Legacy VTK file of the C-alpha trace (Angstrom):
# vtk DataFile Version 3.0
C-alpha trace
ASCII
DATASET POLYDATA
POINTS 528 float
-0.078 0.083 -0.018
2.832 2.430 0.911
4.426 1.623 -2.386
1.131 2.409 -4.313
0.961 5.820 -2.377
4.438 6.565 -3.177
3.942 5.976 -6.984
0.753 7.941 -6.905
2.685 10.753 -5.176
5.357 10.653 -7.802
2.832 10.750 -10.494
1.023 13.825 -9.197
4.370 15.554 -8.931
5.278 14.673 -12.614
1.707 15.897 -13.690
2.217 19.263 -11.842
5.642 19.561 -13.304
4.253 19.058 -16.673
1.356 21.446 -16.175
3.867 24.147 -15.103
6.061 23.491 -18.045
2.946 23.731 -20.331
1.807 27.058 -18.903
5.118 28.389 -19.095
5.543 27.375 -22.959
2.025 28.876 -23.561
2.970 32.128 -21.980
6.219 32.385 -23.893
4.301 31.613 -27.159
1.771 34.436 -26.453
4.645 36.728 -25.687
6.320 35.788 -28.913
3.200 36.298 -30.890
2.610 39.661 -29.326
6.180 40.828 -29.870
6.110 39.730 -33.414
2.973 41.300 -34.201
3.401 44.898 -33.154
3.024 47.244 -36.090
2.953 44.517 -38.681
-0.078 45.608 -40.544
1.425 49.202 -41.157
4.892 48.007 -41.925
5.570 48.570 -45.696
8.408 46.022 -45.567
6.427 43.356 -43.800
6.939 40.937 -46.716
10.639 40.810 -45.771
10.055 38.687 -42.621
7.540 36.371 -40.953
6.526 32.771 -40.542
6.413 30.791 -43.808
2.882 29.131 -44.178
3.009 25.351 -44.263
1.262 25.384 -47.569
4.421 26.963 -49.109
6.614 24.209 -47.576
4.424 21.356 -49.076
6.478 21.140 -52.242
4.233 23.727 -53.677
6.572 25.156 -56.322
10.220 25.107 -57.654
11.473 28.652 -57.765
15.095 28.124 -58.622
16.369 29.784 -55.584
19.788 28.578 -54.533
20.806 28.185 -50.836
24.356 28.578 -49.754
25.852 26.574 -46.902
27.084 28.490 -43.895
30.428 26.487 -44.092
30.893 27.880 -47.538
30.957 31.681 -46.430
34.302 33.147 -46.748
36.039 36.331 -48.055
35.750 35.120 -51.666
32.037 35.923 -51.422
32.461 39.507 -50.253
29.717 41.769 -51.568
27.577 38.815 -53.019
23.952 38.419 -52.091
23.399 34.884 -50.589
20.391 32.958 -49.123
21.070 30.760 -46.125
18.940 28.311 -44.034
19.840 27.208 -40.569
18.930 27.350 -37.048
18.389 30.514 -34.962
21.418 29.923 -32.453
21.185 33.272 -30.488
19.852 36.716 -31.034
20.452 40.005 -29.319
19.870 43.757 -29.719
17.147 46.262 -29.540
15.973 49.508 -31.176
17.459 49.756 -34.707
19.912 46.967 -34.611
19.783 43.223 -34.051
22.536 40.399 -34.106
21.632 36.897 -35.128
23.851 33.897 -35.022
22.848 31.407 -37.712
24.156 27.875 -37.159
24.030 25.010 -39.684
25.699 21.548 -39.036
28.039 23.080 -36.501
29.073 26.032 -38.584
28.068 29.505 -37.401
27.889 33.036 -38.949
26.892 36.431 -37.606
24.110 38.174 -39.211
23.571 41.849 -38.582
20.303 43.728 -39.125
20.219 47.429 -38.995
17.059 49.716 -39.700
17.463 51.331 -43.200
15.001 53.010 -45.332
13.365 50.702 -47.854
15.580 47.884 -46.708
15.100 46.834 -43.020
12.265 48.072 -40.862
11.730 48.048 -36.994
9.267 45.362 -37.514
11.917 42.997 -38.721
14.189 43.833 -35.779
11.237 42.962 -33.419
10.637 39.811 -35.301
14.278 38.720 -35.037
14.079 39.312 -31.232
10.868 37.156 -31.026
12.505 34.131 -32.679
12.929 31.167 -30.328
16.337 29.444 -30.209
16.808 26.381 -32.558
13.937 27.510 -34.873
14.750 26.789 -38.612
15.042 30.067 -40.519
15.941 31.435 -43.977
18.191 34.550 -43.963
18.826 36.724 -47.055
21.568 39.203 -47.039
24.993 40.328 -48.448
28.391 38.889 -47.382
30.690 41.446 -45.795
34.207 41.303 -44.336
34.216 43.074 -40.897
37.161 45.375 -39.818
37.834 43.294 -36.682
37.919 39.385 -36.151
34.738 37.860 -35.184
34.635 35.900 -31.849
32.331 33.131 -31.264
31.589 32.099 -34.843
33.315 29.609 -37.170
32.902 31.882 -40.221
35.045 35.031 -40.294
32.743 36.904 -42.471
29.381 38.400 -41.599
25.970 38.836 -43.116
24.325 42.145 -43.740
20.810 40.870 -43.500
17.637 42.245 -45.087
15.136 39.283 -44.951
14.135 36.686 -42.395
11.668 33.892 -42.583
10.829 31.225 -40.056
10.404 27.861 -41.646
9.827 25.823 -38.402
9.460 27.152 -34.965
11.060 25.520 -31.938
9.374 25.432 -28.649
10.455 28.433 -26.493
11.484 26.326 -23.654
14.136 23.688 -24.460
15.290 20.879 -22.301
18.700 22.504 -22.150
20.675 25.240 -23.798
23.203 24.268 -26.610
25.650 26.722 -25.089
25.629 24.737 -21.930
25.853 21.391 -23.640
28.886 22.685 -25.514
30.995 23.707 -22.630
34.312 22.031 -21.994
35.899 21.184 -18.685
38.115 24.121 -19.203
35.125 26.341 -19.208
33.958 25.048 -15.950
37.400 25.326 -14.314
37.602 28.986 -15.574
34.049 29.735 -14.284
35.127 28.394 -10.938
38.055 30.670 -10.781
35.948 33.713 -11.841
33.036 32.848 -9.567
30.634 32.295 -12.486
27.775 29.931 -12.557
27.489 27.586 -15.500
24.824 24.810 -15.946
26.279 21.397 -16.435
24.310 19.191 -18.728
24.531 15.562 -17.415
24.803 12.406 -19.682
21.260 11.180 -18.999
19.681 14.516 -19.864
21.748 14.578 -23.077
20.721 11.033 -24.002
17.089 11.547 -23.211
17.138 14.556 -25.455
19.595 13.081 -28.027
18.432 15.001 -31.043
19.168 18.366 -29.335
22.323 17.096 -27.887
23.620 16.026 -31.344
23.411 19.517 -32.519
26.495 20.585 -30.710
29.694 21.252 -32.681
31.558 18.412 -30.974
28.753 15.967 -31.723
28.362 17.040 -35.297
32.214 16.436 -35.714
32.139 12.991 -33.883
29.556 11.483 -36.173
31.243 12.929 -39.251
34.527 11.231 -38.018
32.465 7.956 -37.539
31.218 8.267 -41.249
34.690 8.683 -42.352
35.999 5.694 -40.448
33.476 3.323 -42.096
34.069 5.065 -45.587
37.766 4.474 -45.307
37.237 0.865 -44.079
35.105 0.089 -47.111
37.341 2.103 -49.471
40.468 0.154 -48.461
39.032 -3.281 -48.460
37.356 -2.905 -51.803
40.778 -1.794 -53.178
42.180 -5.113 -51.870
39.656 -7.323 -53.429
37.276 -7.642 -50.675
33.533 -8.193 -51.364
30.771 -6.441 -49.177
28.307 -8.889 -47.847
25.022 -8.616 -45.615
24.543 -11.444 -43.251
21.298 -12.177 -41.171
20.950 -10.877 -37.623
18.374 -13.448 -36.764
20.013 -16.828 -36.129
19.334 -20.137 -34.512
21.994 -20.372 -32.070
24.804 -18.301 -30.386
27.565 -17.165 -32.845
30.138 -16.427 -30.074
29.368 -18.918 -27.313
28.210 -18.233 -23.809
24.928 -16.921 -22.650
25.190 -13.236 -23.699
22.580 -13.280 -26.405
19.163 -11.726 -26.906
16.670 -14.638 -27.262
13.343 -14.393 -29.093
10.672 -16.586 -30.454
10.863 -16.925 -34.268
7.551 -18.600 -35.291
7.629 -21.205 -32.621
11.352 -21.810 -32.781
13.970 -20.469 -30.410
16.262 -17.750 -31.935
18.550 -15.015 -30.899
20.104 -11.798 -32.309
23.498 -12.267 -33.897
26.505 -11.576 -31.572
28.503 -11.033 -34.874
28.362 -11.993 -38.521
31.047 -14.558 -37.602
29.427 -17.757 -38.799
28.077 -16.355 -42.002
31.346 -14.693 -42.906
33.025 -17.929 -42.771
30.276 -19.625 -44.772
30.902 -16.846 -47.426
34.530 -17.835 -47.566
33.476 -21.566 -47.971
31.265 -20.182 -50.801
34.456 -19.110 -52.615
34.124 -15.424 -52.170
37.706 -15.317 -51.058
37.668 -12.070 -49.131
34.535 -10.529 -47.510
33.544 -7.698 -45.191
30.602 -6.295 -43.615
29.421 -3.101 -41.767
26.351 -3.947 -39.583
24.651 -4.096 -36.163
26.030 -6.509 -33.562
24.071 -7.382 -30.412
25.407 -8.430 -26.972
23.167 -9.031 -24.002
25.840 -8.209 -21.601
24.553 -6.607 -18.444
27.629 -4.237 -18.411
27.562 -0.637 -17.278
31.007 0.201 -18.220
32.486 3.141 -20.324
33.115 0.938 -23.230
30.197 -1.554 -23.478
26.917 -1.342 -25.403
24.092 -3.932 -26.050
24.062 -2.900 -29.739
26.990 -1.546 -31.658
28.290 -1.285 -35.289
30.623 -4.088 -36.313
33.306 -3.649 -38.964
34.052 -7.321 -39.926
36.204 -8.959 -42.353
37.208 -12.448 -43.245
39.691 -13.658 -45.739
41.406 -16.775 -47.180
44.828 -17.506 -45.637
47.617 -19.081 -47.973
50.142 -19.938 -45.299
49.975 -17.996 -42.009
47.467 -15.862 -40.061
49.972 -13.007 -40.274
48.405 -12.473 -43.789
45.365 -11.072 -41.928
47.559 -8.990 -39.547
49.188 -7.479 -42.649
45.899 -6.274 -44.119
44.834 -4.894 -40.677
48.157 -3.138 -40.416
47.663 -1.436 -43.691
43.963 -0.901 -43.275
44.291 1.166 -39.939
47.124 3.184 -41.101
44.987 4.135 -44.087
42.183 5.033 -41.895
44.377 7.155 -39.381
46.117 8.914 -42.353
42.791 9.694 -44.021
41.243 11.179 -40.731
44.501 13.272 -40.354
44.217 14.517 -43.920
40.609 15.025 -44.416
39.048 15.760 -40.826
41.220 18.569 -39.420
38.097 20.925 -38.685
36.134 18.026 -37.079
39.074 17.042 -34.961
39.443 20.749 -33.933
35.739 21.011 -32.908
35.954 17.849 -30.809
39.193 19.034 -29.266
37.475 22.337 -28.202
34.984 20.581 -26.016
36.872 17.277 -25.224
40.577 18.136 -25.440
42.874 15.113 -26.457
46.426 14.293 -27.609
46.655 13.199 -31.233
46.945 9.447 -31.685
50.481 8.133 -32.042
50.866 5.222 -34.577
53.717 3.604 -36.389
53.665 3.278 -40.128
54.508 -0.453 -39.597
52.196 -1.499 -36.753
54.102 -2.907 -33.713
53.242 -6.687 -33.035
53.738 -8.264 -29.677
53.039 -11.903 -28.517
50.684 -12.277 -25.504
53.688 -13.677 -23.571
55.764 -10.595 -24.478
52.962 -8.482 -23.227
52.838 -10.476 -19.932
56.593 -9.954 -19.466
56.364 -6.077 -19.970
53.759 -6.263 -17.214
55.846 -8.556 -15.010
58.796 -6.254 -15.379
56.468 -3.526 -14.068
55.472 -5.647 -11.046
52.245 -7.097 -12.383
52.063 -10.956 -12.317
49.239 -12.489 -14.436
47.962 -15.968 -15.276
49.908 -17.036 -18.326
46.844 -18.838 -19.664
44.101 -16.183 -18.602
42.941 -13.046 -20.220
43.905 -9.408 -19.471
41.556 -7.268 -17.534
40.731 -3.771 -18.154
43.267 -2.391 -15.724
46.133 -4.674 -17.161
45.306 -3.658 -20.720
45.486 0.084 -19.701
48.770 -0.371 -17.853
50.218 -2.437 -20.970
49.098 0.474 -23.276
51.014 2.869 -21.114
54.120 0.735 -20.943
54.006 0.024 -24.789
53.810 3.842 -25.477
56.765 4.609 -23.262
58.798 1.943 -24.873
57.757 1.935 -28.469
56.036 5.451 -28.845
52.875 4.213 -30.174
49.186 4.284 -28.961
48.250 1.555 -31.537
49.551 -1.977 -31.492
48.712 -5.703 -32.079
48.883 -8.496 -29.400
48.788 -11.966 -30.745
49.065 -15.702 -29.764
46.485 -15.602 -26.826
45.664 -18.481 -24.698
43.119 -20.790 -26.370
40.969 -21.040 -23.260
40.031 -17.243 -23.409
39.020 -17.316 -27.193
35.975 -18.480 -29.075
35.327 -22.064 -30.096
36.188 -21.356 -33.699
39.748 -20.170 -32.992
42.625 -22.236 -34.475
44.994 -23.541 -31.820
48.835 -22.933 -32.256
50.684 -25.731 -33.975
53.497 -25.838 -31.386
51.363 -25.441 -28.260
47.735 -26.239 -28.291
47.213 -24.061 -25.019
47.851 -21.079 -27.242
45.911 -19.931 -30.331
46.517 -18.037 -33.633
44.532 -15.215 -32.328
44.984 -11.508 -31.798
43.582 -8.292 -30.345
44.277 -4.718 -31.460
44.535 -1.844 -28.992
44.135 1.962 -29.073
45.397 3.951 -26.103
45.376 0.740 -23.938
41.888 -0.491 -24.919
40.826 -3.297 -27.213
39.042 -2.317 -30.435
39.596 -5.513 -32.551
39.506 -9.263 -31.874
40.482 -11.763 -34.509
42.134 -14.972 -35.367
42.753 -17.796 -37.785
39.369 -19.930 -37.852
39.052 -23.553 -37.481
38.127 -24.948 -40.972
38.216 -28.624 -40.034
34.614 -29.723 -39.222
35.636 -32.422 -36.867
37.822 -30.118 -34.813
35.201 -27.402 -34.945
32.579 -29.825 -33.586
34.809 -30.936 -30.663
35.694 -27.358 -29.987
32.088 -26.224 -29.884
31.172 -29.056 -27.545
34.108 -28.192 -25.295
32.752 -24.652 -25.021
29.211 -25.827 -24.042
27.575 -24.948 -27.274
24.578 -26.791 -28.764
26.134 -28.288 -31.826
22.655 -29.034 -33.475
21.969 -25.205 -33.569
25.220 -24.856 -35.666
24.679 -27.713 -37.914
24.293 -25.786 -41.211
27.516 -23.676 -40.261
29.561 -26.818 -39.570
28.257 -28.680 -42.519
29.468 -25.943 -44.790
33.137 -27.116 -43.895
32.350 -30.592 -44.849
32.252 -29.694 -48.576
35.863 -28.381 -48.656
37.121 -25.170 -46.978
40.258 -23.098 -47.333
42.109 -21.992 -44.427
40.942 -18.492 -43.294
40.874 -15.921 -40.678
39.219 -12.505 -39.894
38.432 -9.789 -37.369
35.614 -7.875 -35.650
36.081 -4.087 -35.056
33.794 -2.215 -32.948
33.230 1.207 -34.822
32.100 3.215 -31.728
35.226 2.131 -29.843
37.540 3.168 -32.677
35.809 6.614 -32.640
35.821 6.880 -28.860
39.514 5.913 -28.526
40.795 7.868 -31.515
39.294 10.888 -30.156
39.959 9.924 -26.599
36.296 10.436 -25.407
35.678 9.049 -22.040
32.504 7.138 -22.805
31.431 4.959 -25.772
27.947 6.676 -25.531
29.407 9.742 -27.001
30.453 7.744 -30.041
26.949 6.088 -30.438
24.269 8.212 -32.018
21.469 6.550 -30.033
23.086 4.200 -27.624
21.665 0.931 -26.369
22.750 -0.261 -22.933
20.996 -2.452 -20.270
18.855 0.601 -19.147
18.217 2.540 -22.371
15.873 1.454 -25.233
14.971 4.951 -26.361
15.184 7.502 -28.150
LINES 1 529
528 0 1 2 3 4 5 6 7 8 9 10 11 12 13 14 15 16 17 18 19 20 21 22 23 24 25 26 27 28 29 30 31 32 33 34 35 36 37 38 39 40 41 42 43 44 45 46 47 48 49 50 51 52 53 54 55 56 57 58 59 60 61 62 63 64 65 66 67 68 69 70 71 72 73 74 75 76 77 78 79 80 81 82 83 84 85 86 87 88 89 90 91 92 93 94 95 96 97 98 99 100 101 102 103 104 105 106 107 108 109 110 111 112 113 114 115 116 117 118 119 120 121 122 123 124 125 126 127 128 129 130 131 132 133 134 135 136 137 138 139 140 141 142 143 144 145 146 147 148 149 150 151 152 153 154 155 156 157 158 159 160 161 162 163 164 165 166 167 168 169 170 171 172 173 174 175 176 177 178 179 180 181 182 183 184 185 186 187 188 189 190 191 192 193 194 195 196 197 198 199 200 201 202 203 204 205 206 207 208 209 210 211 212 213 214 215 216 217 218 219 220 221 222 223 224 225 226 227 228 229 230 231 232 233 234 235 236 237 238 239 240 241 242 243 244 245 246 247 248 249 250 251 252 253 254 255 256 257 258 259 260 261 262 263 264 265 266 267 268 269 270 271 272 273 274 275 276 277 278 279 280 281 282 283 284 285 286 287 288 289 290 291 292 293 294 295 296 297 298 299 300 301 302 303 304 305 306 307 308 309 310 311 312 313 314 315 316 317 318 319 320 321 322 323 324 325 326 327 328 329 330 331 332 333 334 335 336 337 338 339 340 341 342 343 344 345 346 347 348 349 350 351 352 353 354 355 356 357 358 359 360 361 362 363 364 365 366 367 368 369 370 371 372 373 374 375 376 377 378 379 380 381 382 383 384 385 386 387 388 389 390 391 392 393 394 395 396 397 398 399 400 401 402 403 404 405 406 407 408 409 410 411 412 413 414 415 416 417 418 419 420 421 422 423 424 425 426 427 428 429 430 431 432 433 434 435 436 437 438 439 440 441 442 443 444 445 446 447 448 449 450 451 452 453 454 455 456 457 458 459 460 461 462 463 464 465 466 467 468 469 470 471 472 473 474 475 476 477 478 479 480 481 482 483 484 485 486 487 488 489 490 491 492 493 494 495 496 497 498 499 500 501 502 503 504 505 506 507 508 509 510 511 512 513 514 515 516 517 518 519 520 521 522 523 524 525 526 527
């Protein structure tokens, strides 16, 4: 009974809070309408500003007008008339002058409106001041080069505005201000020293209102970096003869072993979401595709609340035929990531600068020929540092990080490969070492002391594969079509699975994988 009363009390509080917010928004809307209205009827230049009717936005006509991007505005356009569309980032001013910062995809420009006969009226100034932040607006004006540098905008030109139209109004009351969501730790430290009060937007608030959060300059850059990583991944592999494939995410049994799967009913049959495209990648090799890759979702039902685990992430997977040695896979991997890192360095300087503004980080150090250490060599480095570990166990997070620090100190690289792991800590389809079956032809790849890639030579012999699956406690019947594909002749092969979000998180030294996932899924989050 007490619990029911408590829930009811919470419900009433939430209802009252919603009512207060609704009243506040209604009052703000009325204020906006009153301010915007003013002397509209008697303004001869009223056609130069106002809300665009929905009818005009329903693909009514093609006018031939051309919009410029805010990012394109520079000194070469001085004196030219341009039409822009973006968000109302901030407004200020009164009387005969108004300043409006227009933002488009993280780029900003200052627009200046000054009362001038037959060009800009007082009504337009009032209208600008009535615009709610984040509203979508069209601005028309002339590009001008100011006499002094402009602080607070990405573009070092300004717009002498003459027309403003609101295409879509944002609510007057937002869950948080973008200025607050864009502050760095340096800003908060400075505010503390100067006795200023800044609002800190916490992670849950950001993720609950993710669409708004994604508008910050840093987030705009993060997901452009992510796009480049997958593009470079695809570009490099295609150039090396790999074929892009698309495998099912609904499967009959676990693809990795263990219990970390999302189970579901598939028309009366037990099924689960794929933990990786592993089994089907290998079947594609058995189908003579030679070299394959996939970029797609991966599902892990791990009840983990760490900074680097998600229940759904984007996998960058590849599988390839091996002629003699699993180092052939490492050679591809080495070239691939040097290509990706070089590409980000060459093409994403502005994005990296935007991220660095809010989340300062040291540029990634990597070698043109990636460092390779055996698992035993890694353990020896840790042992020399006073850390004793089980030679047939796995590395925990603390050991990985410490090893990353030791490797950087000794070899001056944040990126390296650790190979020849103990067989006991690898999936059932991993090939044992020829000289010691307690070890395996497997490897992990690390950035800044954290794993981003796991891979190995696979078992292509059906009998050994069956015994390995049984030893790992996997129902062999659920893998019958997979194992049977090796009974018809299979080439030696190996491959890797890469976590896209982890690559971005660690390359940019973000402190939480949720910052590198557009709409993260963890044990407590299924929306938005």
